[in-house]
N, CA and C atoms as an extended XYZ file, in Angstrom:
471
Properties=species:S:1:pos:R:3:atomname:S:1:resname:S:1:resid:I:1 pbc="F F F"
N       122.064       57.654      -78.142 N   MET     1
C       121.795       56.828      -79.353 CA  MET     1
C       120.401       56.079      -79.079 C   MET     1
N       120.330       55.544      -77.859 N   ARG     2
C       119.233       54.676      -77.565 CA  ARG     2
C       117.849       55.720      -77.507 C   ARG     2
N       118.031       56.878      -77.114 N   ALA     3
C       116.952       57.851      -76.981 CA  ALA     3
C       116.576       58.255      -78.432 C   ALA     3
N       117.506       58.428      -79.343 N   ALA     4
C       117.171       58.701      -80.816 CA  ALA     4
C       116.517       57.596      -81.373 C   ALA     4
N       116.721       56.328      -81.202 N   ILE     5
C       116.055       55.313      -81.767 CA  ILE     5
C       114.644       55.187      -81.255 C   ILE     5
N       114.461       55.427      -79.907 N   LEU     6
C       113.202       55.437      -79.292 CA  LEU     6
C       112.224       56.543      -79.952 C   LEU     6
N       112.887       57.687      -80.066 N   ALA     7
C       112.103       58.743      -80.670 CA  ALA     7
C       111.730       58.608      -82.030 C   ALA     7
N       112.572       58.019      -82.888 N   ILE     8
C       112.245       57.667      -84.176 CA  ILE     8
C       111.153       56.688      -84.346 C   ILE     8
N       111.259       55.516      -83.515 N   SER     9
C       110.201       54.576      -83.510 CA  SER     9
C       109.045       55.074      -83.024 C   SER     9
N       108.949       55.998      -82.064 N   PHE    10
C       107.735       56.618      -81.647 CA  PHE    10
C       106.935       57.383      -82.682 C   PHE    10
N       107.708       58.201      -83.407 N   PHE    11
C       107.108       59.056      -84.474 CA  PHE    11
C       106.675       58.151      -85.594 C   PHE    11
N       107.410       57.172      -85.968 N   LEU    12
C       107.035       56.237      -87.089 CA  LEU    12
C       105.799       55.502      -86.722 C   LEU    12
N       105.642       55.106      -85.412 N   SER    13
C       104.344       54.344      -85.101 CA  SER    13
C       103.211       55.126      -85.267 C   SER    13
N       103.311       56.486      -85.018 N   PHE    14
C       102.030       57.284      -85.109 CA  PHE    14
C       101.876       57.980      -86.505 C   PHE    14
N       102.893       57.794      -87.421 N   SER    15
C       102.827       58.327      -88.687 CA  SER    15
C       102.137       57.631      -89.858 C   SER    15
N       101.662       56.509      -89.468 N   SER    16
C       101.026       55.546      -90.513 CA  SER    16
C        99.709       56.211      -90.904 C   SER    16
N        99.025       56.889      -89.975 N   ALA    17
C        97.721       57.464      -90.347 CA  ALA    17
C        97.995       58.750      -91.292 C   ALA    17
N        99.208       59.364      -91.123 N   VAL    18
C        99.383       60.437      -91.956 CA  VAL    18
C        99.466       60.158      -93.373 C   VAL    18
N       100.147       58.944      -93.625 N   PHE    19
C       100.312       58.514      -94.985 CA  PHE    19
C        99.215       57.598      -95.540 C   PHE    19
N        98.125       57.530      -94.811 N   ALA    20
C        97.135       56.589      -95.253 CA  ALA    20
C        96.464       57.135      -96.546 C   ALA    20
N        96.097       58.399      -96.667 N   VAL    21
C        95.612       59.025      -98.007 CA  VAL    21
C        96.774       59.351      -98.845 C   VAL    21
N        96.884       58.693      -99.843 N   GLU    22
C        97.987       58.948     -100.869 CA  GLU    22
C        97.666       60.119     -101.688 C   GLU    22
N        98.765       60.695     -102.192 N   PRO    23
C        98.515       61.945     -103.067 CA  PRO    23
C        97.768       61.691     -104.339 C   PRO    23
N        97.874       60.462     -104.909 N   ASP    24
C        97.048       60.255     -106.118 CA  ASP    24
C        95.549       59.998     -105.906 C   ASP    24
N        95.281       59.860     -104.580 N   GLU    25
C        93.790       59.769     -104.183 CA  GLU    25
C        93.101       61.100     -104.107 C   GLU    25
N        93.854       62.047     -103.853 N   MET    26
C        93.222       63.422     -103.499 CA  MET    26
C        92.692       64.059     -104.599 C   MET    26
N        91.538       64.820     -104.279 N   LEU    27
C        90.843       65.589     -105.228 CA  LEU    27
C        91.422       66.899     -105.461 C   LEU    27
N        91.244       67.350     -106.626 N   ALA    28
C        91.932       68.754     -106.935 CA  ALA    28
C        91.271       69.901     -106.237 C   ALA    28
N        89.934       69.769     -106.107 N   ASP    29
C        89.151       70.994     -105.388 CA  ASP    29
C        89.362       70.694     -103.899 C   ASP    29
N        89.981       71.729     -103.122 N   PRO    30
C        90.093       71.527     -101.685 CA  PRO    30
C        88.880       71.375     -100.872 C   PRO    30
N        87.766       72.066     -101.366 N   ALA    31
C        86.561       71.857     -100.641 CA  ALA    31
C        85.975       70.440     -100.705 C   ALA    31
N        86.048       69.833     -101.927 N   LEU    32
C        85.617       68.483     -102.116 CA  LEU    32
C        86.518       67.482     -101.409 C   LEU    32
N        87.695       67.752     -101.350 N   GLU    33
C        88.758       66.973     -100.789 CA  GLU    33
C        88.470       66.960      -99.136 C   GLU    33
N        88.148       68.104      -98.652 N   ALA    34
C        87.817       68.312      -97.184 CA  ALA    34
C        86.527       67.405      -96.948 C   ALA    34
N        85.569       67.585      -97.807 N   ARG    35
C        84.336       66.829      -97.712 CA  ARG    35
C        84.556       65.237      -97.662 C   ARG    35
N        85.493       64.858      -98.604 N   ALA    36
C        85.797       63.426      -98.642 CA  ALA    36
C        86.517       62.998      -97.502 C   ALA    36
N        87.383       63.787      -96.900 N   ARG    37
C        88.112       63.318      -95.724 CA  ARG    37
C        87.178       63.325      -94.509 C   ARG    37
N        86.170       64.319      -94.429 N   ALA    38
C        85.239       64.273      -93.298 CA  ALA    38
C        84.379       63.076      -93.407 C   ALA    38
N        83.918       62.721      -94.661 N   LEU    39
C        83.012       61.563      -94.842 CA  LEU    39
C        83.799       60.310      -94.533 C   LEU    39
N        85.072       60.248      -94.894 N   SER    40
C        85.887       59.041      -94.735 CA  SER    40
C        86.211       58.777      -93.238 C   SER    40
N        86.132       59.789      -92.399 N   GLN    41
C        86.299       59.730      -90.890 CA  GLN    41
C        85.101       59.009      -90.310 C   GLN    41
N        83.935       58.998      -90.956 N   THR    42
C        82.669       58.309      -90.377 CA  THR    42
C        82.553       56.822      -90.964 C   THR    42
N        83.508       56.396      -91.816 N   LEU    43
C        83.317       55.072      -92.340 CA  LEU    43
C        84.423       54.220      -91.668 C   LEU    43
N        83.976       52.976      -91.489 N   ARG    44
C        84.943       51.918      -90.845 CA  ARG    44
C        85.613       51.120      -91.880 C   ARG    44
N        87.065       50.829      -91.604 N   CYS    45
C        87.733       49.925      -92.404 CA  CYS    45
C        87.338       48.593      -92.151 C   CYS    45
N        86.925       47.921      -93.066 N   MET    46
C        86.403       46.473      -92.763 CA  MET    46
C        87.583       45.556      -92.368 C   MET    46
N        88.816       45.989      -92.658 N   VAL    47
C        89.974       45.128      -92.363 CA  VAL    47
C        90.364       45.446      -90.833 C   VAL    47
N        90.573       46.703      -90.591 N   CYS    48
C        91.205       47.161      -89.312 CA  CYS    48
C        89.985       47.146      -88.331 C   CYS    48
N        88.742       47.371      -88.703 N   GLN    49
C        87.560       47.279      -87.940 CA  GLN    49
C        87.294       48.506      -86.939 C   GLN    49
N        88.439       48.900      -86.274 N   ASN    50
C        88.148       50.002      -85.432 CA  ASN    50
C        88.922       51.286      -85.750 C   ASN    50
N        89.111       51.316      -87.004 N   GLN    51
C        89.796       52.504      -87.701 CA  GLN    51
C        88.846       53.009      -88.742 C   GLN    51
N        89.004       54.373      -88.944 N   SER    52
C        88.243       54.875      -90.229 CA  SER    52
C        88.952       54.535      -91.405 C   SER    52
N        88.326       54.689      -92.501 N   ILE    53
C        89.092       54.378      -93.778 CA  ILE    53
C        90.025       55.499      -94.058 C   ILE    53
N        89.774       56.759      -93.347 N   GLU    54
C        90.742       57.790      -93.502 CA  GLU    54
C        92.070       57.492      -92.909 C   GLU    54
N        92.078       56.871      -91.823 N   ASP    55
C        93.343       56.478      -91.062 CA  ASP    55
C        93.926       55.227      -91.411 C   ASP    55
N        93.198       54.364      -92.160 N   SER    56
C        93.735       52.965      -92.423 CA  SER    56
C        94.556       52.891      -93.725 C   SER    56
N        95.715       52.299      -93.600 N   ALA    57
C        96.536       51.967      -94.905 CA  ALA    57
C        96.260       50.691      -95.540 C   ALA    57
N        94.983       49.994      -95.151 N   ALA    58
C        94.720       48.679      -95.814 CA  ALA    58
C        94.285       49.051      -97.197 C   ALA    58
N        94.550       48.016      -98.127 N   PRO    59
C        94.065       48.144      -99.510 CA  PRO    59
C        92.513       48.370      -99.661 C   PRO    59
N        91.866       47.734      -98.793 N   LEU    60
C        90.310       47.910      -98.894 CA  LEU    60
C        89.959       49.295      -98.483 C   LEU    60
N        90.545       49.898      -97.458 N   ALA    61
C        90.380       51.296      -97.116 CA  ALA    61
C        90.731       52.261      -98.287 C   ALA    61
N        91.740       51.884      -98.883 N   ARG    62
C        92.012       52.768     -100.138 CA  ARG    62
C        90.972       52.579     -101.153 C   ARG    62
N        90.476       51.464     -101.419 N   ASP    63
C        89.360       51.219     -102.433 CA  ASP    63
C        88.199       52.051     -101.950 C   ASP    63
N        87.875       51.979     -100.734 N   LEU    64
C        86.724       52.801     -100.221 CA  LEU    64
C        86.941       54.274     -100.336 C   LEU    64
N        88.005       54.659      -99.990 N   ARG    65
C        88.342       56.142     -100.250 CA  ARG    65
C        88.189       56.544     -101.663 C   ARG    65
N        88.571       55.829     -102.604 N   LEU    66
C        88.489       56.082     -104.050 CA  LEU    66
C        86.939       56.059     -104.339 C   LEU    66
N        86.234       55.071     -103.774 N   ILE    67
C        84.775       55.074     -104.185 CA  ILE    67
C        84.130       56.247     -103.640 C   ILE    67
N        84.501       56.803     -102.502 N   VAL    68
C        83.862       58.004     -101.848 CA  VAL    68
C        84.189       59.130     -102.669 C   VAL    68
N        85.373       59.277     -103.227 N   ARG    69
C        85.719       60.376     -104.055 CA  ARG    69
C        85.155       60.383     -105.449 C   ARG    69
N        84.902       59.159     -105.942 N   GLU    70
C        84.211       59.002     -107.256 CA  GLU    70
C        82.741       59.466     -107.075 C   GLU    70
N        82.136       59.151     -106.009 N   HIS    71
C        80.670       59.503     -105.825 CA  HIS    71
C        80.591       60.957     -105.586 C   HIS    71
N        81.563       61.578     -104.817 N   ILE    72
C        81.587       63.002     -104.532 CA  ILE    72
C        81.717       63.750     -105.937 C   ILE    72
N        82.634       63.227     -106.591 N   LYS    73
C        82.783       63.925     -108.096 CA  LYS    73
C        81.556       63.740     -108.891 C   LYS    73
N        80.845       62.683     -108.723 N   ALA    74
C        79.554       62.599     -109.445 CA  ALA    74
C        78.434       63.400     -108.935 C   ALA    74
N        78.676       64.054     -107.769 N   GLY    75
C        77.741       65.056     -107.283 CA  GLY    75
C        76.706       64.564     -106.245 C   GLY    75
N        76.998       63.236     -105.767 N   GLU    76
C        76.124       62.680     -104.848 CA  GLU    76
C        76.329       63.311     -103.404 C   GLU    76
N        75.309       63.304     -102.568 N   SER    77
C        75.373       63.866     -101.230 CA  SER    77
C        76.038       62.781     -100.339 C   SER    77
N        76.317       63.230      -99.145 N   ASP    78
C        77.085       62.370      -98.115 CA  ASP    78
C        76.051       61.191      -97.843 C   ASP    78
N        74.804       61.571      -97.530 N   GLN    79
C        73.826       60.420      -97.286 CA  GLN    79
C        73.708       59.432      -98.356 C   GLN    79
N        73.668       59.825      -99.665 N   GLN    80
C        73.585       58.987     -100.719 CA  GLN    80
C        74.857       58.060     -100.748 C   GLN    80
N        75.990       58.664     -100.505 N   ILE    81
C        77.283       57.915     -100.416 CA  ILE    81
C        77.141       56.865      -99.376 C   ILE    81
N        76.838       57.227      -98.078 N   ARG    82
C        76.626       56.299      -96.974 CA  ARG    82
C        75.617       55.225      -97.254 C   ARG    82
N        74.514       55.544      -97.928 N   ASP    83
C        73.516       54.648      -98.259 CA  ASP    83
C        74.004       53.470      -99.266 C   ASP    83
N        74.772       54.003     -100.257 N   TYR    84
C        75.453       53.098     -101.181 CA  TYR    84
C        76.436       52.160     -100.462 C   TYR    84
N        77.257       52.649      -99.659 N   LEU    85
C        78.181       51.842      -98.900 CA  LEU    85
C        77.512       50.847      -97.934 C   LEU    85
N        76.451       51.246      -97.302 N   VAL    86
C        75.702       50.420      -96.411 CA  VAL    86
C        75.084       49.210      -97.236 C   VAL    86
N        74.492       49.688      -98.418 N   ALA    87
C        73.821       48.609      -99.273 CA  ALA    87
C        74.930       47.635      -99.663 C   ALA    87
N        76.151       48.068      -99.867 N   ARG    88
C        77.140       47.227     -100.461 CA  ARG    88
C        77.864       46.353      -99.301 C   ARG    88
N        78.031       46.989      -98.195 N   TYR    89
C        78.938       46.312      -97.162 CA  TYR    89
C        78.145       46.162      -95.880 C   TYR    89
N        76.925       46.601      -95.690 N   GLY    90
C        76.244       46.496      -94.476 CA  GLY    90
C        76.398       47.566      -93.544 C   GLY    90
N        75.536       47.642      -92.397 N   GLU    91
C        75.751       48.711      -91.394 CA  GLU    91
C        77.011       48.778      -90.740 C   GLU    91
N        77.752       47.700      -90.806 N   PHE    92
C        79.114       47.634      -90.053 CA  PHE    92
C        80.125       48.685      -90.561 C   PHE    92
N        79.871       49.089      -91.831 N   VAL    93
C        80.730       49.996      -92.448 CA  VAL    93
C        80.648       51.430      -91.842 C   VAL    93
N        79.664       51.685      -91.091 N   LEU    94
C        79.497       52.936      -90.425 CA  LEU    94
C        80.030       52.950      -89.009 C   LEU    94
N        80.955       53.923      -88.734 N   LEU    95
C        81.545       53.845      -87.349 CA  LEU    95
C        80.536       54.258      -86.242 C   LEU    95
N        79.471       55.009      -86.675 N   ASN    96
C        78.471       55.228      -85.779 CA  ASN    96
C        77.168       54.897      -86.322 C   ASN    96
N        76.782       53.550      -86.085 N   PRO    97
C        75.569       52.999      -86.732 CA  PRO    97
C        74.410       53.741      -86.505 C   PRO    97
N        73.486       53.587      -87.499 N   ARG    98
C        72.236       54.277      -87.513 CA  ARG    98
C        71.246       53.661      -86.341 C   ARG    98
N        70.324       54.383      -85.830 N   LEU    99
C        69.349       53.900      -84.873 CA  LEU    99
C        68.276       53.187      -85.602 C   LEU    99
N        68.244       51.834      -85.409 N   SER   100
C        67.350       50.889      -85.959 CA  SER   100
C        66.768       49.959      -84.927 C   SER   100
N        65.983       49.016      -85.434 N   ALA   101
C        65.514       48.003      -84.527 CA  ALA   101
C        66.622       47.142      -83.997 C   ALA   101
N        67.541       46.845      -84.823 N   HIS   102
C        68.788       45.977      -84.523 CA  HIS   102
C        69.622       46.721      -83.460 C   HIS   102
N        69.901       47.956      -83.559 N   THR   103
C        70.680       48.555      -82.686 CA  THR   103
C        69.964       48.878      -81.338 C   THR   103
N        68.726       49.108      -81.384 N   VAL   104
C        68.003       49.259      -80.099 CA  VAL   104
C        67.998       48.038      -79.339 C   VAL   104
N        67.847       46.864      -79.952 N   VAL   105
C        67.745       45.590      -79.278 CA  VAL   105
C        69.113       45.347      -78.755 C   VAL   105
N        70.164       45.616      -79.543 N   LEU   106
C        71.578       45.413      -79.059 CA  LEU   106
C        71.862       46.133      -77.804 C   LEU   106
N        71.413       47.434      -77.635 N   TRP   107
C        71.683       48.202      -76.571 CA  TRP   107
C        70.740       47.791      -75.397 C   TRP   107
N        69.606       47.348      -75.715 N   ALA   108
C        68.647       47.121      -74.637 CA  ALA   108
C        68.818       45.839      -73.977 C   ALA   108
N        69.311       44.811      -74.566 N   ILE   109
C        69.581       43.508      -74.003 CA  ILE   109
C        70.196       43.529      -72.717 C   ILE   109
N        71.374       44.059      -72.554 N   PRO   110
C        72.145       44.148      -71.273 CA  PRO   110
C        71.238       44.703      -70.150 C   PRO   110
N        70.598       45.856      -70.474 N   GLY   111
C        69.745       46.357      -69.488 CA  GLY   111
C        68.608       45.552      -68.983 C   GLY   111
N        68.045       44.918      -69.962 N   LEU   112
C        66.928       43.951      -69.628 CA  LEU   112
C        67.363       42.889      -68.735 C   LEU   112
N        68.551       42.319      -68.986 N   ILE   113
C        69.159       41.237      -68.254 CA  ILE   113
C        69.398       41.692      -66.944 C   ILE   113
N        69.985       42.901      -66.738 N   LEU   114
C        70.132       43.503      -65.441 CA  LEU   114
C        68.919       43.700      -64.647 C   LEU   114
N        67.887       44.210      -65.321 N   VAL   115
C        66.565       44.397      -64.567 CA  VAL   115
C        65.968       43.036      -64.171 C   VAL   115
N        66.015       42.008      -65.019 N   CYS   116
C        65.500       40.707      -64.667 CA  CYS   116
C        66.343       40.044      -63.541 C   CYS   116
N        67.643       40.273      -63.559 N   GLY   117
C        68.421       39.854      -62.286 CA  GLY   117
C        67.991       40.440      -61.074 C   GLY   117
N        67.780       41.796      -61.000 N   PHE   118
C        67.425       42.436      -59.917 CA  PHE   118
C        65.933       41.950      -59.388 C   PHE   118
N        65.062       41.807      -60.364 N   ILE   119
C        63.770       41.242      -60.076 CA  ILE   119
C        63.840       39.852      -59.396 C   ILE   119
N        64.688       38.995      -59.946 N   TRP   120
C        64.899       37.702      -59.448 CA  TRP   120
C        65.423       37.659      -58.042 C   TRP   120
N        66.332       38.527      -57.834 N   ILE   121
C        67.002       38.603      -56.449 CA  ILE   121
C        65.958       39.174      -55.473 C   ILE   121
N        65.189       40.140      -55.868 N   ALA   122
C        64.003       40.486      -55.034 CA  ALA   122
C        63.066       39.597      -54.698 C   ALA   122
N        62.701       38.762      -55.654 N   VAL   123
C        61.725       37.686      -55.397 CA  VAL   123
C        62.347       36.691      -54.471 C   VAL   123
N        63.521       36.387      -54.731 N   VAL   124
C        64.123       35.281      -53.793 CA  VAL   124
C        64.284       35.824      -52.380 C   VAL   124
N        64.665       37.098      -52.101 N   LEU   125
C        64.805       37.618      -50.806 CA  LEU   125
C        63.567       37.858      -50.266 C   LEU   125
N        62.494       38.301      -50.949 N   LEU   126
C        61.060       38.595      -50.317 CA  LEU   126
C        60.354       37.402      -50.127 C   LEU   126
N        60.598       36.347      -50.658 N   ARG   127
C        59.725       35.016      -50.556 CA  ARG   127
C        59.967       34.572      -49.160 C   ARG   127
N        60.935       34.867      -48.431 N   GLY   128
C        61.046       34.413      -47.108 CA  GLY   128
C        61.654       32.985      -46.980 C   GLY   128
N        61.240       32.368      -45.898 N   ASN   129
C        61.802       30.985      -45.669 CA  ASN   129
C        61.174       29.907      -46.670 C   ASN   129
N        62.003       29.152      -47.262 N   PRO   130
C        61.444       28.226      -48.237 CA  PRO   130
C        60.635       27.166      -47.480 C   PRO   130
N        59.643       26.540      -48.131 N   PRO   131
C        58.861       25.590      -47.452 CA  PRO   131
C        59.742       24.299      -47.016 C   PRO   131
N        59.464       23.820      -45.865 N   GLN   132
C        60.251       22.691      -45.292 CA  GLN   132
C        59.695       21.378      -45.861 C   GLN   132
N        60.612       20.434      -46.016 N   PRO   133
C        60.114       19.200      -46.671 CA  PRO   133
C        59.238       18.436      -45.500 C   PRO   133
N        58.298       17.693      -46.062 N   ALA   134
C        57.345       16.830      -45.176 CA  ALA   134
C        58.256       15.855      -44.275 C   ALA   134
N        57.667       15.606      -43.008 N   LYS   135
C        58.373       14.632      -42.146 CA  LYS   135
C        58.061       13.204      -42.745 C   LYS   135
N        58.975       12.345      -42.440 N   LEU   136
C        58.872       10.882      -42.831 CA  LEU   136
C        57.877       10.252      -41.915 C   LEU   136
N        57.134        9.387      -42.478 N   SER   137
C        56.306        8.511      -41.554 CA  SER   137
C        57.175        7.555      -40.797 C   SER   137
N        56.726        6.930      -39.750 N   PRO   138
C        57.489        5.996      -39.035 CA  PRO   138
C        57.914        4.702      -39.926 C   PRO   138
N        57.029        4.452      -40.825 N   GLU   139
C        57.384        3.228      -41.808 CA  GLU   139
C        58.484        3.698      -42.746 C   GLU   139
N        58.383        4.875      -43.225 N   GLU   140
C        59.486        5.246      -44.154 CA  GLU   140
C        60.823        5.337      -43.314 C   GLU   140
N        60.727        5.862      -42.100 N   GLU   141
C        62.019        5.975      -41.331 CA  GLU   141
C        62.686        4.652      -41.162 C   GLU   141
N        61.777        3.572      -40.982 N   LYS   142
C        62.343        2.184      -40.739 CA  LYS   142
C        63.137        1.694      -42.016 C   LYS   142
N        62.480        1.944      -43.195 N   LYS   143
C        62.991        1.604      -44.493 CA  LYS   143
C        64.314        2.377      -44.749 C   LYS   143
N        64.390        3.630      -44.352 N   LEU   144
C        65.582        4.539      -44.585 CA  LEU   144
C        66.707        3.910      -43.725 C   LEU   144
N        66.387        3.546      -42.486 N   ALA   145
C        67.382        2.949      -41.502 CA  ALA   145
C        67.923        1.652      -42.023 C   ALA   145
N        67.043        0.892      -42.610 N   LYS   146
C        67.432       -0.388      -43.096 CA  LYS   146
C        68.338       -0.201      -44.326 C   LYS   146
N        68.021        0.756      -45.154 N   LEU   147
C        68.903        1.057      -46.360 CA  LEU   147
C        70.308        1.639      -45.951 C   LEU   147
N        70.272        2.403      -44.963 N   VAL   148
C        71.590        2.989      -44.511 CA  VAL   148
C        72.511        1.753      -43.824 C   VAL   148
N        71.825        0.877      -43.113 N   ARG   149
C        72.536       -0.182      -42.545 CA  ARG   149
C        73.098       -1.102      -43.695 C   ARG   149
N        72.280       -1.332      -44.634 N   ASN   150
C        72.837       -2.229      -45.662 CA  ASN   150
C        73.908       -1.544      -46.484 C   ASN   150
N        73.875       -0.185      -46.608 N   SER   151
C        74.872        0.465      -47.394 CA  SER   151
C        76.200        0.445      -46.562 C   SER   151
N        76.013        0.590      -45.271 N   ASP   152
C        77.238        0.518      -44.324 CA  ASP   152
C        77.837       -0.982      -44.265 C   ASP   152
N        77.090       -1.907      -44.499 N   ASP   153
C        77.622       -3.305      -44.653 CA  ASP   153
C        78.408       -3.477      -45.965 C   ASP   153
N        77.811       -2.825      -47.030 N   LEU   154
C        78.551       -2.918      -48.328 CA  LEU   154
C        79.805       -2.149      -48.359 C   LEU   154
N        79.917       -1.050      -47.619 N   THR   155
C        81.204       -0.229      -47.705 CA  THR   155
C        82.282       -0.930      -46.775 C   THR   155
N        81.877       -1.888      -45.993 N   LYS   156
C        82.973       -2.585      -45.092 CA  LYS   156
C        83.628       -3.659      -45.973 C   LYS   156
N        83.009       -4.001      -47.071 N   LEU   157
C        83.655       -5.087      -47.889 CA  LEU   157
C        84.752       -4.604      -48.584 C   LEU   157
């Protein structure tokens, strides 16, 4: 009995993606439906964030799937549909963002920090012994000794 419950819960946990696209969303033409599904696999669900709209059961993902299918029926290309969704929702809607100045900077910053860290370590190691502080004059040593004595007297109180 316990094994049956585990098996059912296992299959139900992985079956949510199967039911994400509802029958009333599907296009009548199998070629257009296959194109819509392939395009939907490249678009991010803004609610789930790490799921495509094809796999998500969120209401927003459903709306996006319907928008994709409407634009496909209107005869737009995949690139035109992506451009429309990016204009409306931003680059985040793409699961694989386009190469742009923003994404190059995003990927380059960690490498630059690593290189700067290595340079800093090399400079510190190659610099050698740090300069030693200057010696105190006899007059300064007397003042320091006096201050230390006075502080010792204060701590005894």
